[in-house]
MIGU-862662 format. One record per atom (N, C-alpha, C): x negated, y negated, z negated. Coordinates in steps of 0.05 Angstrom, whole numbers, padded with zeros to 5 digits, always signed. Layout:
<rs>
XYZ
...
</rs>
This chain:
<rs>
-01753-03163+02171
-01756-03166+02143
-01753-03138+02129
-01733-03123+02138
-01729-03096+02126
-01753-03078+02131
-01765-03080+02155
-01788-03064+02161
-01812-03071+02142
-01815-03096+02137
-01837-03105+02119
-01832-03095+02091
-01807-03095+02082
-01800-03085+02055
-01805-03055+02054
-01798-03041+02074
-01802-03012+02075
-01832-03005+02074
-01848-03021+02089
-01877-03017+02090
-01888-03021+02062
-01879-03042+02048
-01889-03048+02021
-01882-03025+02002
-01858-03015+02005
-01849-02992+01988
-01866-02967+01993
-01871-02962+02018
-01887-02939+02026
-01916-02942+02015
-01927-02966+02017
-01953-02971+02006
-01954-02967+01976
-01933-02976+01962
-01931-02973+01933
-01930-02944+01925
-01914-02929+01940
-01912-02900+01934
-01938-02886+01940
-01952-02893+01961
-01978-02881+01968
-01998-02887+01945
-01999-02912+01936
-02017-02919+01914
-02010-02904+01888
-01984-02902+01883
-01975-02888+01859
-01983-02859+01861
-01981-02847+01884
-01988-02819+01887
-02018-02815+01885
-02034-02834+01894
-02063-02833+01891
-02071-02835+01862
-02058-02853+01847
-02063-02855+01818
-02055-02830+01803
-02032-02818+01811
-02023-02793+01799
-02043-02771+01803
-02054-02769+01828
-02073-02749+01834
-02099-02753+01819
-02108-02778+01816
-02131-02785+01800
-02128-02777+01771
-02104-02783+01760
-02098-02776+01733
-02099-02745+01729
-02087-02731+01747
-02087-02701+01745
-02115-02690+01748
-02131-02701+01766
-02158-02692+01769
-02174-02696+01744
-02171-02719+01731
-02186-02724+01706
-02176-02707+01683
-02150-02702+01682
-02140-02684+01662
-02151-02656+01665
-02153-02647+01690
-02164-02621+01695
-02194-02619+01688
-02208-02642+01688
-02236-02643+01680
-02239-02644+01650
-02217-02646+01635
-02218-02646+01606
-02220-02673+01593
-02216-02694+01608
-02217-02721+01597
-02192-02726+01580
-02195-02744+01561
-02173-02753+01544
-02159-02730+01529
-02174-02712+01518
-02162-02688+01506
-02143-02695+01483
-02148-02717+01469
-02130-02724+01447
-02102-02733+01456
-02099-02741+01481
-02073-02749+01490
-02066-02734+01516
-02078-02711+01520
-02074-02696+01544
-02044-02689+01550
-02030-02680+01529
-02003-02672+01534
-01985-02695+01542
-01990-02719+01531
-01974-02742+01538
-01980-02751+01567
-02006-02750+01574
-02013-02758+01601
-02004-02737+01622
-02004-02712+01615
-01994-02691+01633
-01964-02695+01637
-01950-02702+01616
-01921-02708+01619
-01917-02732+01637
-01933-02752+01634
-01931-02776+01651
-01936-02768+01680
-01956-02752+01685
-01963-02744+01712
-01939-02729+01725
-01926-02711+01709
-01903-02697+01720
-01880-02715+01726
-01875-02735+01709
-01854-02755+01714
-01859-02771+01739
-01884-02780+01742
-01892-02795+01766
-01888-02778+01791
-01895-02753+01790
-01892-02735+01812
-01862-02732+01820
-01845-02728+01800
-01816-02726+01805
-01805-02752+01817
-01814-02775+01807
-01806-02800+01818
-01813-02803+01847
-01838-02796+01854
-01847-02797+01882
-01830-02779+01900
-01824-02755+01891
-01808-02737+01906
-01780-02748+01911
-01768-02759+01890
-01741-02771+01893
-01741-02794+01912
-01761-02811+01911
-01763-02834+01929
-01766-02824+01958
-01784-02805+01962
-01788-02794+01989
-01763-02782+02000
-01748-02767+01983
-01723-02755+01992
-01703-02777+01999
-01703-02799+01985
-01684-02820+01991
-01690-02833+02018
-01715-02833+02026
-01723-02843+02053
-01712-02825+02074
-01712-02799+02069
-01702-02779+02089
-01672-02783+02093
-01658-02790+02071
-01628-02793+02073
-01620-02818+02088
-01638-02837+02091
-01631-02862+02105
-01630-02859+02134
</rs>
């Protein structure tokens, strides 16, 4: 059961990182210029969250 839960968490983090990368790519292309700063801030927060979660896996 724990292995299944870990796999689900890893899949969720992978999908979140893919979405973060997509967001960053589109921001770099100039999309959503009217809310660019808010979306860039969101991308940075997602990145920090992913790093913290990955570091917590290392500590286990």
